[in-house]
ZAGUMI-422463 format. One record per atom (N, C-alpha, C, O): x, y, z. Coordinates in steps of 0.05 Angstrom, whole numbers, plus 5000, padded with zeros to 4 digits. Example, Ala and Ser with C-alpha at 12.3 -4.5 7.8 and 13.67 -1.06 7.14 Angstrom:
REM residues 2
526448865156
524649105156
526449345156
528549345169
525749555142
527349795143
525850015157
526850235161
END
This chain:
REM residues 463
102919782907
103620062912
103620112942
101720032957
105720242952
106020292981
104020512989
103920722977
102520453010
100620653021
102220853038
103820773055
101721113033
103121323049
102221313078
100021253084
104221383095
103521433123
102421723125
103821913118
099921743134
098622003133
097622073161
097721913179
096722323164
095722413189
092722433188
091522433166
091422443211
088522483212
088022783214
089022913233
086522883196
086023163195
083023213198
081423053189
082423433210
079623533209
079723813199
080923983210
078423853176
078424113163
075624213163
073724083152
075224443175
072524563175
072524813158
074125003163
070724823140
070425063123
067725173127
065625033125
067625423132
065025563135
064425673107
065725853097
062225563095
061525643068
058925783067
057125713083
058625973049
056126113047
054426013023
055525903004
051826053025
050025963004
050726092978
052026292976
049725962956
050326052929
049426342924
050626482907
047426432938
046426702934
048126902949
047527142947
050126812964
051927002977
051527003007
049526903018
053427133021
053327153050
051027333058
050427533046
049627253080
047427413090
048127523117
049227373133
047527773123
048027883149
046527733171
044227683168
048027663192
046827503213
044927663231
043427543246
045027923228
043228093245
040528133232
038828273243
040028013208
037428033195
035927783199
035027663179
035527683224
034127433230
036127213232
038127203218
035627023251
037526803255
037526613231
035426523223
039826563219
040026393196
039826093204
040326023227
039125933185
039325643188
042225553184
043525623165
043225403203
045925293201
045825023187
044224853195
047424993166
047524743151
050424633152
052224773143
050724393162
053324273164
053524033146
051723863145
055624033130
056223803113
058823673123
060923803122
058723423131
061123273139
062223133114
060722993100
064723173109
066223033088
068022833102
069922903116
067422573099
068722363115
070622193097
069822103076
073022163107
075122003093
074621703098
074821613121
074121553077
073921263079
075921133060
075420933048
078321263057
080421143041
081620913056
081220873080
083220743042
084220493053
086020533077
086020363095
087420763078
089220803101
087820853127
089020863148
085120893126
083620933151
083520683168
082720693191
084420453157
084720213174
087120223192
087420053209
088920413188
091320433204
090820473233
088720583241
092720383250
092420403279
093020683289
094820813279
091420783308
091821043320
091121023350
088721003356
093121023367
092721013396
091120763404
092220543405
088520793410
086920573422
085620393402
084620183409
085420473376
083920313357
084620403329
086420573325
083320293309
083720373281
082620653278
080720743291
083820793259
083021073255
080121093246
078721283254
079120903230
076320913222
074520883245
072421023246
075220713265
073520673288
073420923306
071321013315
075821043310
075921283327
074421513314
072921663327
074821553288
073521763274
070421733274
069021923278
069521483271
066621433273
065521503300
063521633303
067021413321
066021463349
065921763355
063921853366
068021903348
068122193353
065822333338
064522503349
065522263313
063422393297
060722323307
058922493308
060322073314
057621983325
057022133351
054722223354
058922153369
058422293394
057822583389
056022703403
059122703370
058622983364
055823013352
054423203359
055022823335
052322833324
050222823346
048122953344
050722653366
048822633388
048522913402
046322983410
050723053405
050523313418
049123523401
048123723412
048923473375
047523673358
044523623356
043123783344
043523403368
040723343367
039023573379
036723603372
040223713398
038623913413
038124163397
036424333405
039424203375
039124453359
036924413338
036924223323
035024593339
032724573321
033224693293
032324593273
034624913293
035125063267
037624973254
039425123248
037824703250
040324583240
039724363220
038024193224
041124373198
041024163177
043724043174
045824183176
043823773170
046423633168
046323443145
044323333138
048723403132
049023213110
051623073112
053323153129
052122873095
054522713096
055522653068
054022553051
058022733062
059422653038
061722473045
063122533065
062222263030
064422073036
066122043011
065122052989
068722003015
070521942993
072321703000
072821653023
073121562978
074921332982
073621072989
074920892998
070921052986
069520822996
068220652974
067020452979
068420752949
067020612927
068820432910
067920232899
071420502908
073220352891
075720272907
076720422924
076820032901
079119932916
081620092907
081820192885
083620092925
086220212919
088320002926
088319892948
090119932907
090220022879
088019872863
086919672872
087519972838
088520212826
087220462838
085420442855
088120692830
087220942842
084921062826
085121102801
082621122839
080321252827
079921522840
078921542862
080821732827
080722002839
078022142836
077722372844
076022002826
073322102825
071621982846
069122002846
072821842865
071321692886
070421882908
071621882930
068322022904
067022192924
064022202919
063222212895
062422192940
059522172936
058022292960
058822262983
055822432954
054022532975
052222302984
050422222969
052722203008
051221973018
048622053032
046621913029
048522273047
046122363060
045822663053
047422823063
043822733038
043423013031
042923183056
041923083076
043623433054
043323623076
040423673081
038923753063
039523623106
036723663112
036323663142
038223603157
033923733151
033223703179
032823413186
032223243169
033223343212
032723083223
034222863208
033222643204
036722913199
038222723184
040322573201
041622393190
040522643226
042622513243
042322213244
044422083241
040022093248
039821793248
040821673222
042121463223
040221793199
041121683174
044221693172
045521513162
045321913181
048221943180
049621743198
051621623190
048621703222
049821513240
049621233229
051521073232
047421163217
047120903205
049020863181
050320653179
049321073164
051121043141
054021023150
055620883138
054721163171
057521143181
058220853189
060420763186
056320713200
056820433209
057320243186
058620043189
056320313163
056520133140
058720203120
059120063101
060120413126
062220503107
064720323111
065520263134
065920233089
068220063089
070520203074
070320233050
072720273088
074920413074
076220243053
076820003057
076520353029
077620203006
079620352989
081620232980
079120612984
080520732962
082520952969
084020932989
082621162952
084621372954
083421622967
081221612979
084921852966
084222092981
084022332963
085922492962
081822372949
081422612932
080322842949
077922912946
082022972965
081023182983
080123432967
077923532972
081823522949
081123762934
078523732919
076923912918
078223502905
075723462890
073323452908
071223562901
073523332932
071223322950
070523602960
068123662963
072523762966
072024032975
070624192953
068724342958
071624162929
070424302906
067524212901
065824372895
067023952904
064423842898
062323922919
059923942913
063223972944
061324032965
059824292961
057724332972
060924462944
059524722939
056724672926
054924832930
056424452912
053924382899
052024232917
049724182910
053024152941
051324002959
049424182975
047424082986
049924442974
048124632988
046224752968
047024882949
043624702972
041624832955
041525132962
042425212983
040325282944
040225572947
038625642972
036525522978
039625832987
038325923012
039026213017
041426283015
037026373023
037526663027
038526733054
039626943058
038226553073
039226613100
040226363114
038926253132
042426263104
043626013114
046626053119
047926213106
047625903139
050425883144
051325593137
050425403149
052925573117
053725313107
056525233117
058525373111
056625023133
059124943146
060024673135
058424483135
062524653126
063624403116
065724303135
067624453142
065424063145
067423933163
068523693149
067123503144
071123703144
072523483130
074223323150
075923443164
073723063152
075322893170
076922703152
075722553136
079522713154
081222553137
083822473151
084822623168
084922243144
087422163155
089722213136
091922113141
089222363115
091422383096
091522643081
089722823083
093722673066
094122903049
092922843022
092122613016
092723043005
091723012978
093422802962
095822822962
092022612949
093522402934
092822402904
093722222890
091322592895
090422592867
091322832852
090222902830
093322972862
094523192847
093023452850
093823652838
090823462865
089423702870
090823882889
092723802902
089824132892
091124322910
089024432929
087624632923
088624312953
086624412972
087124702980
085124842984
089624782982
090225052989
089125252968
087825452975
089725192943
088825372922
085825382920
084625592916
084525152924
081525152923
080425312947
078525462943
081625272971
080725422994
080925722990
079025872995
083225802980
083626092976
081726202955
080626422958
081426052933
079626142912
076826172921
075426362915
075925972936
073125972946
072726202966
070626322967
074826252982
074626473001
074326742987
072726912994
076026782966
075927032952
073227082938
072427302935
072026862929
069426882916
067126912936
064826952928
067726882962
065626902982
064026652985
061926652998
064926432973
063526182976
064126043002
062425923015
066626063011
067425943037
069026153052
070126333041
069226103078
070926263095
073426103103
073725873095
075226233118
077726103125
077125843141
075725853161
078325623132
077725363145
079125333172
080925493179
078225143188
079625043211
080924783204
079824623189
083424733213
084824483208
085724363234
087024493250
085124103238
086123963261
087923733251
086923563237
090423733258
092323523251
092723333274
093323423296
092523073269
092822873290
095122683283
095222583260
096922653301
099122463298
101722603291
103822533303
101722783273
104122933265
103423223262
101023303260
105523393262
105023683261
105223773232
107423793221
102923823219
102823923192
101924213191
100724303172
102524363212
101624643214
102624803190
101124953177
105124773183
106224923161
104924853134
104425033118
104324603130
103024513105
100224613102
099224663080
098824633125
095924703124
095224983132
092925053132
097225143138
096625423144
095325573120
093725753124
096025483097
094825603073
091925523069
090525653053
091125313082
088325213079
086525333099
084225413093
087525353124
085825463145
087225493172
089725463173
085725543193
086825573220
087425303231
085725123231
089825263241
090824993249
090424943279
090925123295
089524703285
089224613313
090924363316
091024193299
092224333340
093724093346
091823883356
090523913377
091723653342
090123423351
091723173352
090922963341
094123183364
096022963363
095122723380
096222503376
093222763398
092022543413
089022533409
087822733399
087822313417
084922293414
083522513431
081522623423
084622563455
083422773472
083623053459
081723203459
086023113448
086323373435
084523393410
083523603404
084223173397
082523163373
079623233381
078223393369
078723103403
076023153413
075623433422
073623563417
077723543436
077523823446
077424013423
075924213423
079023963402
079024143379
076324133365
075324343357
075223893362
072623873349
070424013365
068724143354
070523993391
068624133409
068824433405
066824573404
071324533404
071824823400
070624913373
069325123372
071024753352
070024833326
066924843326
065725023315
065724633338
062824623339
061724863355
059624973348
063124933376
062325173392
062425423375
060725593376
064525443358
064725663339
062325673320
061125883315
061625433310
059425423291
056725493302
055125623290
056225393327
053525413338
053025643357
050725693364
055125793364
054726013383
056126263374
058126253360
054926493381
056226753376
058126823399
058026703420
059727023394
061527123415
061427433415
060327553397
062627553436
062427843439
064827983427
067027883426
064228233418
066428403407
065428693409
063128743414
067328873405
066629153404
068529283384
070829213381
067429483370
069029643351
069829903365
068230063374
072529943368
073530183382
074630373361
076530313347
073430613360
074430823342
076331003358
075431153375
078830983351
080931103367
081531393358
081531453334
081831573378
082531843373
085531873371
087031673369
086532123370
089432163367
091032063390
093532023387
089832023413
091231913437
090631613440
091231503462
089631493419
089031203419
087031123440
087030903451
085231313446
083031253464
080431213447
080131343427
078731033456
076330973441
074131183446
072031113458
074631423437
072731643443
071131733419
069031863422
071831653395
070331723371
067831553369
067931323376
065631673359
063131523358
061231653338
062031843324
058731553336
056631653319
057431653289
056831833274
058831443281
059631403254
058631133244
058630933259
057631113220
056830863208
059230683203
061330783194
059030433210
061230243203
059929973195
057629913202
061429823179
060529563170
062629363175
065029423176
061829113179
063728893184
063628703160
061528613151
066028643149
066228483125
068028243129
069628233148
067728043111
069627823110
072327933100
072428073080
074427863114
077027983108
078127893081
079728033069
077227663071
078227553046
076427623022
077327733002
073827563025
071927603003
070627883003
069527962983
070828023025
069628293029
066528273031
065228483029
065428033034
062528013038
061628163063
063028163083
059328293060
058328453082
056628283101
054928123093
057228303128
055828163148
054028343165
051628283169
055228553176
053728723195
054029013187
056029093174
052029173194
052129463188
050829613211
048429573217
052329793224
051429923248
052230213248
054030293233
050930373265
051930643273
053430603299
052230503318
055930693300
057430653325
056130793348
055331023346
056030653371
054530753394
056130703419
057430503422
056130903437
057230873464
055030783483
052830873482
055730593501
053830513521
053630713544
054930923543
052030643564
051630833587
054130883603
054231073618
056130713600
058730753614
060730903597
063030943605
059930993573
061731143556
063630963541
065831063533
063030713538
064730523524
063330433498
060830433497
064930343478
063630243454
061730003460
062429833476
059430013448
057329813454
058329533446
059829503427
057429333462
058229053457
056428933436
054028963436
057728783417
056328643396
056428343400
058328243412
054428203390
054427913388
054927833359
053227893342
057227703353
058027643326
058427353322
059127203341
058127263297
058926993290
061926973291
063327133279
063026783306
065926783310
067526653288
069926663288
066126533268
067626393247
069126573228
071426523222
067826783216
069326943197
071627093209
071727153233
073627153192
075727353199
074627613189
074127653165
074427803208
073028063201
075028283196
077328283204
074028483181
075328743180
073028953180
070928903168
073529173193
071429383196
072029603176
074329693172
069929703163
070029933146
068530163160
066130143164
070030373166
068830593181
068330823162
070230913148
065930933162
065131133142
065631413152
063831583152
068131453160
069031723165
069631853137
069231723117
070532103137
071432233112
074332303115
075032483130
076132153100
075531923083
075031673100
075431673124
074131463086
073531213099
076131073108
078231113097
075730903129
078030763141
077430463143
075130393151
079330293137
079130003142
080729933166
083030023169
079729753183
081229653205
082929423195
082629333172
084829323211
086329083205
084428843208
082328863220
085228613196
083628373199
083728273227
085828273240
081428173237
081328073265
079827813266
077627783254
081027613279
079727353284
078527353312
079727453331
076027253314
074727233340
075226963352
075426763338
075326953379
075626703394
073026653409
072126833424
071926413406
069526343421
069926363451
071826263461
068126513464
068326533493
070126753502
070326803526
071326903484
073127123491
072127383478
071227383455
072327603493
071427863483
073727973465
076027983473
073028063441
074928163422
074428453416
072128533412
076628613415
076428893408
077428923379
079628833372
075829053362
076529113335
077129413333
075329573331
079729483333
080429773333
080729883305
081429743286
080130143303
080630293278
081530573286
080330703303
083630663273
084730933279
083031143264
083131163239
081531303280
079731493267
079831763282
077731873289
082131883287
082232153299
080932353280
081532363256
079032513291
077532693274
077532983284
077933033307
077133163265
076833443271
074633563254
073533423237
074033813258
071833943243
072934163224
075034273229
071434203202
072234403182
069834573176
067634463170
070134843176
067935023171
068935243151
071135353155
067435303131
068035523112
066035743118
063635703121
067135993120
065536223127
066636473113
068736463101
065136693114
066036943103
067137113126
066337093149
069137283119
070437453139
068537663150
068237703174
067137803131
065638033140
062937963153
062038113170
061737733145
059137653156
057037873152
055237903168
057238023129
055338233123
052638123116
050538203127
052637933098
050137803089
050637503085
051437413063
050237353106
050837073106
049336923084
050236723074
046937013078
045136873059
046336853031
045636673016
048237043024
049337032997
050936772992
050836672969
052236673012
053836433008
052736193024
054135993028
050236213032
049136003050
049135723037
049335523051
048835713011
048735452997
051135412978
051035252960
053235572983
055535552965
057035292970
057835232993
057435122949
058734862953
061834892952
062935062939
063134712967
066034702968
066834412962
065934232976
068434362942
069434102936
071834042953
073734192954
071733822967
073933742985
075433502972
074133312964
078033512972
079733302962
081933242982
082733412997
082932992981
085332932996
087633092985
087733142960
089433193001
091633362992
093133222970
094132992973
093333352947
094833242925
093333042908
094432932889
090832992915
089232792900
087032932884
085533092896
086832882858
084833022842
081932932845
080133062836
081532702858
078832592861
077232732882
078232802904
074632772877
072932902896
072432712920
071632482916
072832812944
072332652968
069632722980
068132542989
068932982981
066433062993
065733342982
067433482972
063133412984
062233682977
060733783002
058733673010
061634003013
060334123036
059534413030
060734533012
057534513044
056634783040
057934973059
058734903081
058035223051
059035433069
057335443095
054935383095
058735513116
057535553143
056635283155
055535283177
057035063141
056234803152
058634663163
060634633150
058434563188
060634423201
060734133190
058733993190
063134053181
063433773172
065833643187
067733783193
065533383192
067633243207
069333083188
068232943171
071933103191
073832963174
075932823192
076332893215
077232623180
079632513193
081732733195
081932913178
083332713216
085432913220
087632873201
089332693204
087733033180
089833023160
089533273142
088033453149
091033283119
090933513102
089133473078
088933253067
087833683070
085933683048
086333913029
087534123037
085433883005
085234112986
082334182983
080534002985
081734432978
078934522975
078734702950
080534852944
076434672937
075734842914
073034972920
070934842919
073035232926
070635382933
069335472906
070535612891
066835392902
065535442876
064135712875
061835732867
065635912883
064636192880
065736292853
067136142839
065236542847
066436672824
068236902833
067337082847
070836882825
072136652813
072536432833
072436482857
073036192823
073535972842
076136012858
078036142849
076035912883
078335942901
079435672906
077935492916
082035632900
083335372906
085135402930
086835582931
084735232949
086335232974
087734962977
086534752973
090334972983
091934732986
092734673015
093034863031
092934423021
094034323047
092634453071
093934543089
090034443071
088534523095
088834303116
088134073110
089734373139
090234173159
087934163179
087234363192
086633933180
084633883201
085933733224
087133523221
085833863247
087133753271
085133603289
082833683290
086133393302
084233233319
083033403341
084333563355
080433363345
078933493367
078933803365
078633933385
079433913341
079434193337
077634263313
077134103296
076834523312
075334623289
077034813273
078035003284
077434753248
078934923230
077035093214
075234993201
077435363216
075735553202
077235663177
079535743179
075935653154
077035773130
075336003122
072935973118
076536243121
075036493116
075636603089
078036613081
073636683074
073936833049
072337083051
070637123068
072937263033
071537523033
068537493026
067837323010
066937673038
064137693030
064037783000
065537962993
062337662984
062237742956
060838012952
059338102969
061338132930
059738362921
057838262899
058138052888
055838432894
053838352874
053938542850
054038782853
054038422826
054238582802
051738532785
051038302778
050338752777
048138732759
049138812731
049939032727
048938622712
049938672685
047638762667
045638622665
048038992655
046139102637
046739032608
049139032600
044738962592
045038882564
046538632559
047438582537
046938462579
048438222576
047038012559
048237822550
044438062554
042837872537
042837952508
041437832492
044238172501
044038282474
046638232458
047138382439
048138022465
050537972450
052037732460
050937562473
054637722454
056337502463
058837622476
059837832469
059837472496
062237562510
062837392534
061537192539
064737492549
065637332573
066637532594
067137762589
066937412618
067837572642
070537462651
070937212652
072337642658
075037562666
075837702692
074737922698
077737582706
079037732728
081337882715
082537792695
082038102727
084238272716
086338282738
085938372760
088838192730
090938172749
093538292737
093938292713
095138402754
097838502746
097638692723
099138682703
095738872724
095539082704
093739002681
091639112677
094638802665
093038742641
092938432636
092438352613
093438272656
093137982653
090337902660
089237972681
089137742642
086337662646
086137362649
087737212638
084137272664
083536992668
080536952667
079037072682
079736782649
076836732644
075436612669
076636442682
072936712674
071436592696
068536532688
067136372701
067436662666
064636632661
064036722632
065036922623
062236572618
061236652592
058436762595
056736642607
058036992583
055337102582
053536922564
054436832543
051136882573
049336692558
047036842545
046237052556
046036752523
043736872510
041336872529
041136692546
039637062527
037237082543
037937112573
036337032590
040237222579
041037262607
040237552616
041937692627
037737612612
036737882620
036737902650
036237702664
037338132660
037438182689
039438002703
038837892725
041737962691
043837792702
045037912727
045938142726
045137762748
046337842773
048337632781
047637392783
050837702786
052837522794
054137612821
054537852825
054637422838
056137482863
059137422857
059837202850
060737632860
063637602854
065337672878
064537842894
067537532881
069437602902
070637882897
070837972874
071338022918
072538282915
074938272897
076638082898
075238472879
077438472860
076738632835
074638762834
078538632816
078238772791
077538582769
078638372766
075538662753
074438482732
074338632705
074438872704
074138472684
073838582657
071738422642
071838172641
069838562630
067938432612
068738502583
069438732577
068638302566
069238342537
066738252522
066038022524
065538442508
062838382498
062338522471
063338742466
060838382454
060038502428
057038462424
055938242428
055638682416
052738672413
052038502389
053538482369
049638382390
048638222368
048138392343
048338292320
047638642347
046938822324
049438902308
049239012287
051838832319
054338922306
055338702288
055338462295
056438782264
057738592246
060738652244
062038562226
061738812263
064538892262
065938812288
065038862310
068238672285
069738572308
070538802325
070538782350
071239022313
072339252329
070139392346
070739572362
067639302343
065539402360
065539272388
063839332405
067439092392
067638952418
068039162440
069739342437
066539142461
066739322484
068239192507
067738962514
070139342518
071739242541
071139422565
071539672564
070139302586
069339452610
070739342634
070439112640
072339512647
073639432673
072039542696
070939762694
071839392718
070339482741
071439352766
072739142765
070839482788
071839392815
069539292831
067339412832
069939062845
067938952863
068938962891
071138892897
067139062909
067839082938
065938902954
063638852945
066938802976
065338622993
062738753002
062738973012
060538612998
057938703007
056638922991
054339002997
058039032970
056939252954
055539142930
056138932919
053539302920
052139232895
052739452875
052439692880
053639372851
054239562830
052839462804
052039232801
052639652785
051539592759
053639632738
055139832738
053839452718
055739462697
054339432670
053039232665
054639632653
053539622626
055639512607
057739642602
055239272597
057339142582
057639262554
059539192539
055839442546
056039572520
057139852521
057140002502
058139922545
059240192549
062140172557
062740082579
063940262540
066740262546
067340432570
065840622577
069540372584
070440542606
071140822596
071940992611
END
């Protein structure tokens, strides 16, 4: 069987522990790196100065030497294509040679020297199997680095596995280094592609990836106003993995002493998106960080203020705790509940409001403008003392257009000394005493309510 001409790839996947991603700001996590090394038969092929197996060993060994200085680091080695000859093809040829642990670098270097390329290239199976190589850990960063000179030869789909693992939060978007040929288009679905067409470029790409793994980089979240200036602040925001939505960081947005968004130190490996807890909430676009470069994560959050108040201001205490349901314009779902006279900050857009007074007031398309306060005024309520309302059954209605009624309240048993605050207007009570056995004994009482006034209404006394 003819051996395919393949490229040398380095695929780095940032994977999280089985218990899920842990925020890096809750204590420094242990970094755990698993190298997946290609020892298929084609690794004997020539590449620039030597055989591919020799060059890959040397590059990996040199990198391992550079990792000796890190104390909070565990490393392991998985190899594929080294147990069975090709042909025939054995697509189960993958094995964990050195378990992930502290102080494992000497064992890995020794095992690399004794590996003899023999078989095929089960990349997808090896990536899938590596998820079980990491033991459970509550605060670990699990990094998988795959070094291979070939494409998948066993019918697996590394792209599908990568995407599925990312969505589940098991792995993050991989890094891919292609050496010898340009396979960027083929591997864009697997991860971020690096050109490694020469040994020098391969080494540079590997150095860049290790720098990503071992060091944080700077970023800032800019909350943009209507003029696209980063002036909004004092809002909670969280940073998530753009694919799996796993939570990494959670902060209150802060301006520094120069009036600029405060600088953050972030893990550069994940692709982030920010969730800003304005009302309503806002997601930023996905942002990739570059090691050694400062990155701005922008989110459009122009905001204004909304206040509900009474026109007359006769007795503010009457509506001091009156709730108002806020909804996005045209949307039936509740967005927020705010109280009268309390200032609330919203994104600059249109809202609907339902004021829970009697009768309820529905307001449509209230426009909150950026950097402005929108005041919504309603009339001061009047107070009605209902007499005998506990001695029967009935209801209260608004009276409109002469004789049109609309229900607003049912009288309840044992409602002695009932006092209701009602908006100014004309009302009708329809009531029948418990002592009556005749429908025609129903009493209809119309009355007028004025702002700030107190009146008494006997529900058993006709007009």
